[in-house]
C-alpha positions as CSV (number, residue, x, y, z in Angstrom):
1,M,0.0,0.0,0.0
2,S,1.6,3.3,-1.1
3,D,2.0,6.1,1.4
4,N,0.8,8.5,-1.3
5,R,-2.5,6.7,-1.6
6,E,-3.0,6.8,2.2
7,S,-2.2,10.5,2.4
8,E,-4.5,11.4,-0.5
9,L,-7.3,9.4,1.0
10,L,-6.9,10.9,4.5
11,A,-6.8,14.4,3.0
12,S,-10.1,13.8,1.2
13,V,-12.0,13.0,4.5
14,P,-13.9,16.0,5.9
15,D,-12.4,17.4,9.1
16,G,-15.5,19.3,10.3
17,L,-18.8,18.8,11.9
18,F,-21.8,18.2,9.6
19,I,-24.7,20.2,10.8
20,G,-27.7,21.4,8.9
21,G,-26.2,20.3,5.6
22,E,-23.0,22.3,6.1
23,W,-19.5,21.3,7.1
24,R,-18.3,23.5,9.9
25,T,-15.6,23.9,12.5
26,A,-16.3,23.4,16.1
27,E,-17.9,26.4,17.9
28,S,-14.9,26.5,20.3
29,G,-12.3,26.0,17.5
30,K,-11.0,22.9,19.3
31,T,-9.7,19.9,17.4
32,L,-9.0,16.3,18.2
33,D,-6.4,13.9,16.8
34,V,-7.1,10.6,15.2
35,M,-4.4,7.9,15.6
36,D,-3.3,4.9,13.6
37,P,-3.1,2.2,16.3
38,S,-0.6,0.2,14.3
39,T,2.0,3.1,14.5
40,G,0.7,5.5,17.2
41,A,1.0,8.3,14.6
42,V,-1.6,11.0,14.2
43,I,-3.3,10.5,10.8
44,R,-5.9,13.3,10.8
45,T,-7.0,16.2,13.0
46,I,-10.7,17.0,13.0
47,A,-13.2,19.2,14.8
48,D,-13.9,18.6,18.5
49,A,-17.6,19.4,19.1
50,S,-18.8,21.2,22.2
51,V,-22.1,21.3,24.0
52,A,-23.1,24.2,21.7
53,D,-22.3,22.2,18.6
54,G,-24.5,19.3,19.9
55,K,-27.4,21.7,20.4
56,A,-26.9,23.0,16.9
57,A,-27.0,19.5,15.5
58,M,-30.2,18.8,17.5
59,D,-31.8,22.0,16.2
60,A,-31.0,21.0,12.7
61,A,-32.5,17.5,13.1
62,A,-35.6,18.8,14.7
63,A,-36.1,21.5,12.0
64,A,-35.7,18.9,9.2
65,F,-37.9,16.3,10.7
66,P,-41.4,17.4,9.5
67,A,-40.4,17.6,5.8
68,W,-38.4,14.3,5.9
69,A,-41.2,12.5,7.7
70,A,-43.6,13.7,4.9
71,T,-41.2,12.6,2.1
72,P,-42.6,9.6,0.2
73,A,-41.2,6.3,1.4
74,R,-40.0,5.5,-2.1
75,E,-38.0,8.6,-2.3
76,R,-36.4,7.9,1.1
77,G,-35.5,4.4,-0.2
78,E,-34.0,5.7,-3.4
79,I,-31.7,8.0,-1.5
80,L,-30.5,5.0,0.6
81,R,-30.1,3.0,-2.6
82,R,-28.0,5.7,-4.2
83,A,-25.8,5.8,-1.1
84,F,-25.4,2.0,-1.4
85,D,-24.2,2.4,-5.0
86,L,-21.8,5.2,-4.0
87,L,-20.4,3.1,-1.2
88,Q,-19.7,0.2,-3.6
89,A,-17.9,2.6,-6.0
90,R,-15.7,3.8,-3.1
91,K,-15.4,0.5,-1.3
92,E,-11.6,0.3,-1.6
93,D,-11.2,3.8,-0.1
94,V,-13.6,3.1,2.7
95,A,-11.9,-0.2,3.5
96,L,-8.5,1.4,3.6
97,L,-9.8,4.2,5.8
98,M,-11.2,1.8,8.3
99,T,-7.9,-0.1,8.4
100,L,-5.9,3.1,9.0
101,E,-8.0,4.4,11.9
102,M,-9.0,1.1,13.5
103,G,-6.3,-1.4,12.5
104,K,-8.2,-4.4,11.2
105,P,-6.7,-6.3,8.3
106,L,-7.7,-4.8,4.9
107,A,-9.4,-8.0,3.8
108,E,-11.7,-7.8,6.9
109,A,-12.3,-4.1,6.2
110,R,-13.4,-5.0,2.7
111,G,-15.8,-7.5,4.3
112,E,-17.2,-4.8,6.5
113,V,-17.9,-2.6,3.5
114,V,-20.0,-5.4,2.1
115,Y,-21.8,-6.0,5.4
116,G,-22.3,-2.4,6.2
117,G,-23.5,-1.6,2.7
118,E,-26.2,-4.3,3.0
119,F,-28.0,-2.3,5.6
120,L,-28.4,0.5,3.1
121,R,-29.7,-1.8,0.5
122,W,-32.0,-3.8,2.9
123,F,-33.6,-0.7,4.4
124,S,-33.9,1.0,1.0
125,E,-36.3,-1.9,0.2
126,E,-38.0,-1.8,3.6
127,A,-38.9,1.9,3.4
128,P,-41.9,1.4,1.1
129,R,-43.1,-1.7,3.0
130,I,-44.1,0.1,6.2
131,Q,-47.6,-1.2,6.7
132,G,-50.7,-0.7,8.8
133,R,-54.1,-2.4,8.9
134,Y,-57.7,-1.6,8.6
135,G,-60.8,-3.6,9.7
136,P,-63.9,-3.8,11.8
137,N,-63.6,-4.1,15.6
138,P,-65.0,-7.3,17.2
139,E,-68.1,-5.6,18.4
140,G,-68.9,-4.3,14.9
141,T,-69.3,-0.7,16.2
142,G,-66.6,0.9,14.1
143,R,-63.5,0.5,11.9
144,M,-60.0,0.3,13.3
145,I,-57.1,1.9,11.5
146,V,-53.6,1.0,12.7
147,S,-50.9,3.1,11.2
148,Q,-47.1,3.5,11.7
149,H,-45.3,6.9,12.0
150,P,-41.7,7.9,12.4
151,V,-40.6,8.3,16.0
152,G,-38.9,11.6,15.5
153,P,-35.4,13.0,15.8
154,C,-32.9,10.3,16.9
155,F,-29.5,10.3,18.6
156,L,-27.2,7.5,17.5
157,I,-24.0,6.7,19.3
158,T,-21.7,4.2,17.5
159,P,-18.6,2.3,18.7
160,W,-15.1,2.2,17.3
161,N,-14.8,-1.4,16.3
162,F,-17.0,-1.5,13.2
163,P,-16.9,2.2,12.1
164,L,-19.0,1.7,8.9
165,A,-21.4,-1.1,9.8
166,M,-22.5,0.4,13.1
167,A,-23.3,3.7,11.4
168,T,-25.2,2.2,8.5
169,R,-27.0,-0.3,10.8
170,K,-28.5,2.7,12.7
171,I,-28.8,5.4,10.1
172,A,-30.4,3.3,7.4
173,P,-33.5,2.2,9.3
174,A,-33.9,5.6,10.9
175,L,-33.9,7.3,7.5
176,A,-36.1,4.6,5.9
177,A,-38.7,5.2,8.7
178,G,-38.7,8.9,8.2
179,C,-36.6,10.0,11.2
180,T,-33.8,12.5,11.3
181,V,-30.6,11.9,13.2
182,V,-27.7,13.2,15.1
183,I,-24.9,10.7,15.0
184,K,-21.9,10.7,17.3
185,P,-19.2,8.3,16.1
186,A,-16.5,7.1,18.6
187,E,-13.6,9.4,19.2
188,L,-11.1,6.7,18.2
189,T,-12.6,6.0,14.8
190,P,-14.7,9.0,13.5
191,L,-13.2,9.2,10.0
192,T,-15.2,6.4,8.4
193,T,-18.5,8.0,9.5
194,L,-17.4,11.4,8.1
195,L,-16.6,9.9,4.7
196,F,-19.9,7.9,4.7
197,V,-22.0,11.0,5.5
198,R,-20.3,12.7,2.6
199,L,-21.6,9.9,0.4
200,L,-25.1,10.4,1.8
201,E,-24.7,14.1,0.9
202,E,-23.8,13.1,-2.6
203,A,-26.8,10.8,-2.7
204,G,-29.1,13.8,-2.3
205,L,-30.0,13.6,1.4
206,P,-31.7,16.9,2.3
207,A,-29.9,19.2,4.8
208,G,-30.4,18.5,8.4
209,V,-31.6,14.9,8.0
210,V,-28.3,13.5,9.2
211,N,-26.0,15.6,11.4
212,V,-22.5,14.4,12.6
213,I,-20.7,15.6,15.7
214,T,-17.3,14.3,16.6
215,T,-16.1,15.0,20.1
216,S,-13.5,14.1,22.8
217,T,-16.0,14.9,25.5
218,S,-18.7,12.4,24.7
219,G,-20.6,12.5,28.0
220,A,-20.7,16.3,28.3
221,V,-21.9,16.7,24.7
222,S,-24.3,13.7,24.7
223,E,-26.3,14.4,27.9
224,P,-27.9,17.7,26.8
225,I,-29.0,16.0,23.5
226,I,-30.5,13.1,25.4
227,R,-32.3,15.4,27.8
228,D,-33.6,17.7,24.9
229,P,-37.4,17.3,24.9
230,R,-37.4,17.2,21.1
231,L,-35.4,14.0,21.0
232,R,-37.6,10.9,20.7
233,K,-35.1,8.0,20.2
234,L,-31.7,7.0,21.5
235,S,-29.7,4.1,19.9
236,F,-26.4,3.1,21.5
237,T,-23.8,0.4,20.8
238,G,-21.1,0.0,23.5
239,S,-20.5,-1.3,26.9
240,T,-23.2,-2.3,29.4
241,P,-22.0,0.1,32.1
242,V,-22.3,3.1,29.7
243,G,-25.6,1.7,28.4
244,R,-27.0,1.7,32.0
245,K,-26.0,5.4,32.4
246,L,-27.6,6.4,29.1
247,L,-30.8,4.5,30.0
248,E,-31.0,6.6,33.2
249,Q,-30.6,9.8,31.2
250,A,-33.2,8.6,28.6
251,S,-35.7,7.8,31.3
252,A,-36.4,11.5,32.0
253,G,-37.8,11.9,28.5
254,V,-39.2,8.4,28.3
255,L,-37.2,7.9,25.1
256,R,-37.5,5.0,22.8
257,T,-34.2,3.2,23.2
258,S,-32.1,0.6,21.4
259,M,-29.2,-0.7,23.4
260,E,-26.6,-3.1,21.9
261,L,-24.4,-3.8,24.8
262,G,-21.8,-6.2,26.0
263,G,-21.4,-9.9,25.3
264,N,-19.8,-13.0,26.8
265,A,-20.5,-15.5,24.0
266,P,-20.2,-19.2,24.7
267,F,-18.9,-21.5,22.0
268,V,-20.0,-25.0,22.8
269,V,-18.4,-28.0,21.2
270,F,-20.2,-31.3,21.9
271,D,-18.6,-34.7,21.7
272,D,-20.4,-35.5,18.4
273,A,-19.2,-32.3,16.7
274,D,-17.4,-32.2,13.4
275,L,-14.1,-31.0,14.8
276,D,-12.8,-29.6,11.5
277,K,-15.9,-27.4,11.2
278,A,-15.7,-26.5,14.9
279,V,-12.1,-25.3,14.5
280,D,-12.9,-23.3,11.4
281,G,-15.9,-21.8,13.2
282,A,-13.7,-21.0,16.3
283,M,-11.3,-19.0,14.1
284,A,-14.1,-16.9,12.7
285,A,-16.0,-16.5,15.9
286,K,-13.0,-15.5,18.0
287,F,-10.5,-13.7,15.7
288,R,-12.7,-11.7,13.4
289,N,-11.8,-8.0,14.0
290,I,-8.9,-9.2,16.1
291,G,-11.4,-10.4,18.7
292,Q,-12.7,-6.9,19.1
293,A,-16.4,-7.7,18.5
294,C,-19.4,-8.0,20.8
295,T,-20.2,-11.2,19.0
296,A,-16.7,-12.7,19.5
297,A,-16.7,-16.0,21.2
298,N,-15.5,-15.5,24.7
299,R,-15.7,-18.9,26.4
300,F,-14.9,-22.1,24.5
301,I,-16.8,-24.8,26.3
302,V,-15.5,-28.1,24.9
303,H,-16.5,-31.6,25.8
304,R,-13.7,-33.2,27.8
305,S,-13.2,-36.0,25.2
306,L,-12.3,-33.4,22.5
307,A,-10.7,-30.7,24.6
308,D,-7.1,-31.7,24.1
309,E,-7.4,-32.2,20.4
310,F,-9.5,-29.0,19.9
311,A,-6.8,-27.1,21.8
312,R,-4.0,-28.6,19.7
313,R,-5.7,-27.8,16.4
314,V,-6.7,-24.2,17.3
315,T,-3.2,-23.6,18.8
316,D,-1.6,-24.7,15.5
317,R,-3.9,-22.3,13.6
318,V,-3.3,-19.4,15.9
319,A,0.4,-19.8,16.0
320,S,0.5,-19.5,12.3
321,F,-1.2,-16.1,12.2
322,R,0.7,-13.2,10.7
323,I,0.7,-10.1,12.9
324,G,1.2,-6.6,11.5
325,R,-0.2,-3.4,10.1
326,G,-3.5,-4.2,8.5
327,T,-2.5,-2.7,5.1
328,E,0.3,-5.3,4.7
329,D,-0.4,-8.4,2.5
330,G,-1.2,-11.6,4.4
331,V,-1.7,-9.9,7.8
332,T,-4.4,-11.7,9.8
333,I,-4.0,-10.0,13.2
334,G,-3.7,-6.2,13.4
335,P,-3.3,-4.0,16.5
336,L,-5.7,-3.7,19.3
337,I,-7.4,-0.3,19.4
338,D,-5.3,1.3,22.2
339,Q,-3.1,0.7,25.3
340,R,-6.1,0.1,27.5
341,A,-7.1,-2.9,25.4
342,I,-3.5,-4.3,25.7
343,D,-3.7,-3.8,29.5
344,K,-7.0,-5.5,29.8
345,A,-6.0,-8.5,27.7
346,S,-2.8,-8.8,29.7
347,A,-4.6,-8.7,33.0
348,L,-7.2,-11.3,32.0
349,V,-4.5,-13.7,30.7
350,E,-2.3,-13.3,33.8
351,D,-5.3,-13.9,36.1
352,A,-6.2,-17.1,34.2
353,L,-2.6,-18.4,34.4
354,E,-2.4,-17.6,38.1
355,R,-5.5,-19.7,38.6
356,G,-4.0,-22.7,36.8
357,A,-4.8,-22.4,33.1
358,T,-2.3,-23.6,30.5
359,L,-0.8,-21.2,28.0
360,N,-0.6,-22.9,24.6
361,T,0.6,-20.0,22.6
362,G,0.9,-16.2,22.8
363,G,0.2,-14.5,26.1
364,S,2.1,-11.2,25.8
365,A,2.0,-7.7,24.4
366,I,4.4,-7.1,21.5
367,P,6.9,-4.4,22.2
368,G,7.6,-1.6,19.7
369,D,5.3,0.8,17.8
370,G,1.6,0.2,17.8
371,T,-0.6,-1.6,20.2
372,F,-0.2,-5.3,19.3
373,Y,-1.0,-8.3,21.4
374,E,0.0,-11.9,20.5
375,P,-3.0,-14.1,19.5
376,T,-3.3,-16.4,22.5
377,V,-4.8,-19.8,23.4
378,L,-5.4,-20.8,27.0
379,S,-6.7,-24.3,27.9
380,D,-8.1,-25.8,31.1
381,V,-9.3,-22.4,32.3
382,R,-10.5,-22.7,35.8
383,A,-13.8,-21.6,37.4
384,G,-13.6,-18.1,38.9
385,S,-11.2,-16.8,36.3
386,A,-12.0,-13.2,35.3
387,I,-11.7,-14.1,31.6
388,L,-14.8,-16.2,32.0
389,R,-16.8,-13.3,33.4
390,E,-15.5,-10.3,31.5
391,E,-15.7,-9.5,27.8
392,I,-12.2,-10.0,26.5
393,F,-12.3,-7.8,23.4
394,G,-9.0,-9.2,22.2
395,P,-7.4,-12.2,20.4
396,V,-7.5,-14.5,23.4
397,L,-9.2,-18.0,23.1
398,A,-10.0,-19.6,26.5
399,I,-11.0,-23.3,26.7
400,V,-13.1,-24.8,29.5
401,P,-13.8,-28.6,29.5
402,F,-17.2,-30.0,30.3
403,D,-18.6,-33.6,30.9
404,D,-22.3,-33.6,29.9
405,E,-25.0,-31.5,28.2
406,E,-26.5,-30.2,31.5
407,E,-23.1,-28.9,32.5
408,A,-22.5,-27.3,29.1
409,V,-25.8,-25.4,29.3
410,R,-25.1,-24.3,32.9
411,L,-21.7,-23.0,32.0
412,A,-23.0,-21.3,28.8
413,N,-25.8,-19.5,30.7
414,D,-23.6,-18.5,33.7
415,T,-23.3,-14.8,32.7
416,E,-25.4,-11.7,33.0
417,Y,-24.9,-11.3,29.2
418,G,-26.9,-12.9,26.5
419,L,-26.0,-11.6,23.1
420,V,-25.0,-14.6,21.0
421,S,-24.0,-18.3,21.4
422,Y,-22.3,-20.8,19.1
423,V,-23.0,-24.5,19.2
424,Y,-21.3,-27.4,17.3
425,T,-23.1,-30.7,17.3
426,E,-24.1,-33.2,14.6
427,S,-27.3,-34.0,16.5
428,L,-30.4,-32.2,15.2
429,A,-32.3,-33.0,18.4
430,R,-29.5,-31.6,20.5
431,G,-29.3,-28.5,18.3
432,Q,-33.0,-27.9,18.8
433,R,-32.6,-28.3,22.6
434,M,-29.8,-25.7,22.6
435,I,-32.1,-23.3,20.7
436,E,-34.6,-23.7,23.6
437,K,-32.1,-23.7,26.5
438,L,-29.4,-21.1,25.7
439,E,-30.2,-17.7,27.0
440,T,-29.0,-15.6,24.0
441,G,-30.8,-13.4,21.5
442,M,-28.8,-15.0,18.6
443,M,-27.3,-18.4,18.0
444,G,-25.0,-19.9,15.5
445,L,-25.6,-23.6,15.0
446,N,-22.5,-25.1,13.3
447,V,-21.6,-21.6,12.0
448,G,-19.1,-19.1,13.5
449,V,-20.5,-15.8,12.1
450,V,-24.2,-14.9,12.4
451,S,-24.5,-11.2,11.5
452,N,-26.6,-10.4,8.5
453,A,-28.5,-7.2,7.5
454,A,-31.7,-9.3,7.0
455,A,-31.6,-10.8,10.5
456,P,-32.6,-9.2,13.8
457,F,-29.4,-8.4,15.7
458,G,-29.7,-8.1,19.5
459,G,-29.4,-9.8,22.8
460,W,-31.2,-10.9,26.0
461,K,-30.5,-10.0,29.6
462,Q,-27.8,-7.3,30.0
463,S,-26.7,-7.5,26.4
464,G,-29.3,-5.0,25.4
465,L,-32.8,-3.9,24.3
466,G,-34.3,-3.9,20.8
467,R,-33.1,-5.2,17.5
468,E,-31.1,-3.9,14.6
469,G,-31.4,-5.3,11.1
470,G,-34.1,-7.5,9.6
471,A,-37.8,-6.7,9.3
472,E,-37.7,-5.9,13.0
473,G,-35.0,-3.2,12.6
474,I,-37.2,-0.5,11.0
475,H,-39.9,-0.9,13.8
476,E,-37.4,0.5,16.3
477,Y,-37.9,3.8,14.6
478,L,-41.6,3.7,14.2
479,Q,-44.5,4.3,16.6
480,T,-48.0,2.9,16.3
481,K,-51.2,4.9,16.2
482,Y,-54.7,3.3,16.5
483,T,-57.7,5.3,15.2
484,L,-61.3,4.3,15.6
485,T,-63.7,5.5,13.0
486,P,-67.5,5.0,12.9
487,N,-69.0,2.4,10.6
488,P,-69.3,3.8,7.1
489,S,-72.9,4.8,6.3
490,A,-74.8,2.6,3.9
């Protein structure tokens, strides 16, 4: 990858806030630096929004809402479709930009462009399918009309780990439903959102329908927006502790909320599993995005009869990974997002080893430029280890043996989280039992990746509220009205 191409791409990314259809500097004149985690170097300096900028963005979204809500659904869908086409035309640029600001290997970034783009295409098709119903009430005294209406202005807060897909997964259904938005991308990876919103602008999106604020003071800027009486919807993807705090703030205005929070996904391998498929699935479920995904498998619960062989096979695969900057050919493991991620992975691995786990490979931060951590396999992880309770968010695979199905279910459900689970078994009956027994909002049965724009993404328990994607996704941005009319006269 040439340095010239990277420089030209970075220079083409807007460096301002997008408010009311205009790119502008922060009201305070402050800026924030965006870093490349593989080198630690500053790659772009952009506007750092203040509370006043957040209010201006909310003003713009509120002002644009009536006209956008009245825009025909087909027209809203066509704008999303044009944005999809523009994204495909710029897919190499968007993929490279994600790799530069987040660190994931370029091949995975290209995959995210495909995945993220599908939300634009899917919801462009869902926009004209918003439906109601009409019919007599049971008593025969009148006619019932049930109609769907856009919720109103929305505040969308996205995480750093999937900079494109998390933006499209929230923006696309909101726009399809007729809502306007203020979006706040993560401070660590704002550039992809800025470039994507420029594509929306090119697609013909009216001024004020989407507004972007980038800021280093997220809490201070977000709270006044959440407490603004004109806001009607809050959507957040991030940690459960932050989600709880945002829910408290949203309660004052009784906001509609979508919360995609933490995960602690079990990956269960039964004694009748196809081990080749299970190992392939483990690589996808654990090491996609360098393990920095809420859907990443956290606890590998493997039948005791297969545990040693499973550990040997995954260790061989993990030891062969190539670590480096994501733009380099053949790299499979890029940097973690920052030093805090390194510190967390190190602490979890050290705790597991102190409690008796076996280190099969990896286990250390890599010295030098960038925030790299060795892909790691731990086997025979003991009960009580922090790595079994906390979301790892790094390239660490932890194996726990089990003896029977009842124990596997108990171990899998032994968490306050319930986002996704993975099960490998050749028994149809057992697979059906796991669908019934595992306490997660999503499940991969003999597959290691479940995310799809056409599917409802979301969790149970403290993994969140609501669903993103699928036919369910647009309803998060709609509210229902029931009207009773008298019987038509003869």
